[in-house]
C-alpha positions as a Markdown table, in Angstrom:
| # | Residue | x | y | z |
|---|---|---|---|---|
| 1 | Unk | 81.2 | 8.5 | 15.1 |
| 2 | Unk | 80.4 | 5.1 | 15.4 |
| 3 | Unk | 78.2 | 2.4 | 13.0 |
| 4 | Unk | 74.6 | 1.6 | 14.0 |
| 5 | Unk | 76.0 | -2.0 | 14.3 |
| 6 | Unk | 78.4 | -0.9 | 17.5 |
| 7 | Unk | 75.1 | 0.6 | 19.3 |
| 8 | Unk | 74.7 | -1.6 | 22.6 |
| 9 | Unk | 71.5 | -0.9 | 25.1 |
| 10 | Unk | 72.5 | 1.7 | 28.0 |
| 11 | Unk | 74.5 | 3.7 | 25.5 |
| 12 | Unk | 74.0 | 7.4 | 25.1 |
| 13 | Unk | 73.5 | 8.7 | 21.7 |
| 14 | Unk | 73.1 | 12.3 | 20.5 |
| 15 | Unk | 70.3 | 11.7 | 18.2 |
| 16 | Unk | 68.5 | 14.6 | 16.4 |
| 17 | Unk | 70.2 | 17.0 | 18.6 |
| 18 | Unk | 69.2 | 15.3 | 21.7 |
| 19 | Unk | 70.9 | 13.4 | 24.1 |
| 20 | Unk | 69.2 | 9.6 | 24.8 |
| 21 | Unk | 69.8 | 6.5 | 26.0 |
| 22 | Unk | 69.6 | 3.1 | 24.3 |
| 23 | Unk | 66.7 | 1.1 | 26.1 |
| 24 | Unk | 66.8 | -1.5 | 23.2 |
| 25 | Unk | 68.2 | -2.1 | 20.2 |
| 26 | Unk | 67.3 | -5.2 | 17.8 |
| 27 | Unk | 68.8 | -6.2 | 14.1 |
| 28 | Unk | 66.1 | -7.5 | 11.7 |
| 29 | Unk | 66.9 | -8.8 | 8.2 |
| 30 | Unk | 63.7 | -9.2 | 6.2 |
| 31 | Unk | 63.7 | -11.3 | 3.2 |
| 32 | Unk | 63.8 | -8.3 | 0.8 |
| 33 | Unk | 66.1 | -5.4 | 1.0 |
| 34 | Unk | 68.9 | -5.1 | 3.5 |
| 35 | Unk | 69.5 | -5.4 | 7.0 |
| 36 | Unk | 68.6 | -2.9 | 9.5 |
| 37 | Unk | 68.6 | -2.0 | 13.4 |
| 38 | Unk | 65.2 | -1.1 | 15.3 |
| 39 | Unk | 66.5 | 1.0 | 18.3 |
| 40 | Unk | 63.8 | 2.0 | 21.3 |
| 41 | Unk | 65.8 | 5.5 | 22.6 |
| 42 | Unk | 64.8 | 7.4 | 25.6 |
| 43 | Unk | 65.2 | 11.2 | 26.0 |
| 44 | Unk | 66.9 | 11.6 | 28.7 |
| 45 | Unk | 65.8 | 15.2 | 29.1 |
| 46 | Unk | 62.1 | 14.8 | 28.6 |
| 47 | Unk | 62.1 | 11.0 | 29.1 |
| 48 | Unk | 59.9 | 10.1 | 25.9 |
| 49 | Unk | 60.7 | 7.4 | 23.9 |
| 50 | Unk | 61.6 | 7.5 | 20.6 |
| 51 | Unk | 61.9 | 4.5 | 17.8 |
| 52 | Unk | 64.2 | 4.5 | 15.3 |
| 53 | Unk | 65.4 | 2.5 | 12.2 |
| 54 | Unk | 68.8 | 3.0 | 11.4 |
| 55 | Unk | 70.9 | 1.5 | 8.1 |
| 56 | Unk | 73.7 | -1.1 | 9.5 |
| 57 | Unk | 76.2 | 1.3 | 8.2 |
| 58 | Unk | 74.6 | 4.7 | 9.3 |
| 59 | Unk | 76.5 | 6.8 | 11.3 |
| 60 | Unk | 75.6 | 7.5 | 15.0 |
| 61 | Unk | 77.6 | 9.6 | 17.8 |
| 62 | Unk | 78.0 | 7.8 | 21.3 |
| 63 | Unk | 78.9 | 10.2 | 23.9 |
| 64 | Unk | 81.4 | 10.2 | 26.8 |
| 65 | Unk | 79.3 | 10.4 | 30.2 |
| 66 | Unk | 81.5 | 10.4 | 33.2 |
| 67 | Unk | 79.5 | 9.3 | 36.3 |
| 68 | Unk | 81.2 | 10.5 | 39.9 |
| 69 | Unk | 79.8 | 10.8 | 43.4 |
| 70 | Unk | 79.3 | 14.3 | 44.8 |
| 71 | Unk | 78.2 | 16.2 | 48.0 |
| 72 | Unk | 75.7 | 18.3 | 48.0 |
| 73 | Unk | 76.6 | 21.6 | 50.0 |
| 74 | Unk | 73.1 | 23.9 | 49.5 |
| 75 | Unk | 70.5 | 25.0 | 47.3 |
| 76 | Unk | 70.5 | 28.1 | 45.1 |
| 77 | Unk | 67.0 | 28.9 | 43.1 |
| 78 | Unk | 66.6 | 26.4 | 40.7 |
| 79 | Unk | 70.0 | 24.6 | 41.5 |
| 80 | Unk | 71.7 | 22.5 | 43.6 |
| 81 | Unk | 75.6 | 23.0 | 44.1 |
| 82 | Unk | 77.4 | 19.9 | 44.5 |
| 83 | Unk | 80.9 | 19.2 | 45.4 |
| 84 | Unk | 82.8 | 16.4 | 43.4 |
| 85 | Unk | 84.4 | 14.0 | 46.7 |
| 86 | Unk | 87.7 | 13.7 | 44.7 |
| 87 | Unk | 88.4 | 17.0 | 43.1 |
| 88 | Unk | 86.3 | 19.1 | 45.6 |
| 89 | Unk | 84.9 | 21.2 | 42.5 |
| 90 | Unk | 81.6 | 22.7 | 42.8 |
| 91 | Unk | 78.9 | 22.4 | 40.5 |
| 92 | Unk | 75.7 | 23.6 | 39.7 |
| 93 | Unk | 72.8 | 21.0 | 39.0 |
| 94 | Unk | 69.3 | 21.7 | 38.0 |
| 95 | Unk | 67.1 | 20.0 | 40.6 |
| 96 | Unk | 64.4 | 18.8 | 37.9 |
| 97 | Unk | 67.4 | 16.1 | 37.0 |
| 98 | Unk | 66.7 | 14.9 | 40.6 |
| 99 | Unk | 63.2 | 14.5 | 39.9 |
| 100 | Unk | 60.7 | 14.6 | 42.7 |
| 101 | Unk | 63.9 | 12.7 | 45.2 |
| 102 | Unk | 64.7 | 16.6 | 45.0 |
| 103 | Unk | 62.9 | 17.1 | 48.3 |
| 104 | Unk | 64.7 | 14.8 | 50.4 |
| 105 | Unk | 68.1 | 15.8 | 49.8 |
| 106 | Unk | 69.7 | 17.2 | 52.5 |
| 107 | Unk | 73.3 | 19.3 | 53.0 |
| 108 | Unk | 76.2 | 17.0 | 53.5 |
| 109 | Unk | 74.3 | 13.8 | 51.5 |
| 110 | Unk | 76.1 | 12.1 | 48.4 |
| 111 | Unk | 74.1 | 12.0 | 45.3 |
| 112 | Unk | 75.6 | 10.8 | 42.0 |
| 113 | Unk | 75.7 | 13.0 | 38.8 |
| 114 | Unk | 76.6 | 12.5 | 35.1 |
| 115 | Unk | 78.2 | 14.8 | 32.8 |
| 116 | Unk | 78.5 | 15.0 | 29.2 |
| 117 | Unk | 80.9 | 17.8 | 27.5 |
| 118 | Unk | 80.7 | 19.2 | 31.3 |
| 119 | Unk | 76.7 | 19.8 | 31.4 |
| 120 | Unk | 75.3 | 17.8 | 33.9 |
| 121 | Unk | 72.3 | 15.4 | 32.3 |
| 122 | Unk | 71.9 | 13.2 | 34.9 |
| 123 | Unk | 71.2 | 12.9 | 38.7 |
| 124 | Unk | 70.2 | 10.6 | 41.1 |
| 125 | Unk | 69.6 | 11.0 | 45.1 |
| 126 | Unk | 69.9 | 7.8 | 46.8 |
| 127 | Unk | 67.1 | 5.5 | 47.3 |
| 128 | Unk | 66.7 | 5.7 | 50.7 |
| 129 | Unk | 67.4 | 8.4 | 53.2 |
| 130 | Unk | 67.3 | 9.0 | 57.1 |
| 131 | Unk | 66.2 | 12.1 | 58.5 |
| 132 | Unk | 64.7 | 13.2 | 62.2 |
| 133 | Unk | 61.0 | 13.7 | 62.9 |
| 134 | Unk | 60.5 | 17.1 | 64.3 |
| 135 | Unk | 57.1 | 17.2 | 65.2 |
| 136 | Unk | 54.5 | 14.0 | 65.4 |
| 137 | Unk | 50.9 | 14.2 | 66.1 |
| 138 | Unk | 50.7 | 12.2 | 69.8 |
| 139 | Unk | 49.1 | 9.0 | 69.5 |
| 140 | Unk | 45.8 | 8.5 | 70.9 |
| 141 | Unk | 45.7 | 5.8 | 73.6 |
| 142 | Unk | 43.2 | 3.0 | 72.1 |
| 143 | Unk | 43.9 | 3.5 | 68.5 |
| 144 | Unk | 45.8 | 0.4 | 67.9 |
| 145 | Unk | 44.4 | -1.2 | 65.0 |
| 146 | Unk | 46.5 | -2.9 | 62.6 |
| 147 | Unk | 48.3 | -0.4 | 60.2 |
| 148 | Unk | 47.3 | 2.8 | 62.4 |
| 149 | Unk | 49.4 | 5.7 | 60.8 |
| 150 | Unk | 49.6 | 9.2 | 62.0 |
| 151 | Unk | 51.5 | 12.6 | 60.3 |
| 152 | Unk | 55.0 | 13.4 | 61.1 |
| 153 | Unk | 57.2 | 16.4 | 59.7 |
| 154 | Unk | 60.7 | 15.5 | 59.0 |
| 155 | Unk | 63.8 | 18.0 | 60.0 |
| 156 | Unk | 63.7 | 19.3 | 55.9 |
| 157 | Unk | 60.0 | 19.8 | 56.4 |
| 158 | Unk | 58.4 | 17.3 | 54.2 |
| 159 | Unk | 55.3 | 15.8 | 56.0 |
| 160 | Unk | 55.1 | 11.6 | 56.0 |
| 161 | Unk | 52.8 | 9.5 | 57.5 |
| 162 | Unk | 54.2 | 7.2 | 60.3 |
| 163 | Unk | 53.1 | 4.7 | 62.5 |
| 164 | Unk | 51.8 | 5.3 | 66.2 |
| 165 | Unk | 54.9 | 4.7 | 67.4 |
| 166 | Unk | 56.9 | 7.1 | 66.2 |
| 167 | Unk | 57.6 | 10.1 | 68.0 |
| 168 | Unk | 59.3 | 13.4 | 68.0 |
| 169 | Unk | 63.0 | 12.9 | 68.0 |
| 170 | Unk | 63.1 | 9.8 | 66.2 |
| 171 | Unk | 64.7 | 9.3 | 63.4 |
| 172 | Unk | 63.4 | 7.0 | 60.1 |
| 173 | Unk | 64.6 | 5.8 | 56.9 |
| 174 | Unk | 62.2 | 7.2 | 53.8 |
| 175 | Unk | 62.0 | 5.8 | 50.3 |
| 176 | Unk | 63.1 | 8.5 | 47.9 |
| 177 | Unk | 61.0 | 7.1 | 44.9 |
| 178 | Unk | 57.7 | 6.7 | 47.0 |
| 179 | Unk | 58.3 | 9.1 | 49.5 |
| 180 | Unk | 56.7 | 6.7 | 52.0 |
| 181 | Unk | 58.1 | 5.6 | 55.4 |
| 182 | Unk | 60.4 | 2.4 | 55.6 |
| 183 | Unk | 61.6 | 2.3 | 59.1 |
| 184 | Unk | 62.6 | 3.8 | 62.6 |
| 185 | Unk | 66.2 | 3.8 | 62.7 |
| 186 | Unk | 67.8 | 3.4 | 66.2 |
């Protein structure tokens, strides 16, 4: 247990039975009454922002969170099975922790997972992935207006808009945060 005065931005706390990350903490000293802290906390599971007023000597629980690199092995229902790159231990991590980037993860890819008390609480896919194009619509001759795009399917079955010069068999870089084409990879 720690005092509210020891809280820093980025700490992960157990607040009202939920895991939250500290996004903002301000010290206030009003003209009347005692000093206090105003905190903004983001719930790790729901993403909801909670604001709270804490007395300077109020006790809070700062959680110990361990973050490591893992290798994605395979999908098992609503979970991804990942392996620790150092100890080779395997863990099941809920797909929901990866958010929208989960659809871009392929076997052998490195991901980052954070654990608190042996429970995965946060997961992150790489910001960019390289995927092969398995099907691309043929470009029509004369269709060369600037910024023209066509649909293509990646090796993991995700459909994406790509420039006309991208063909079947090419590798492309995709931004996992937006799901958009970035560039063709040689």
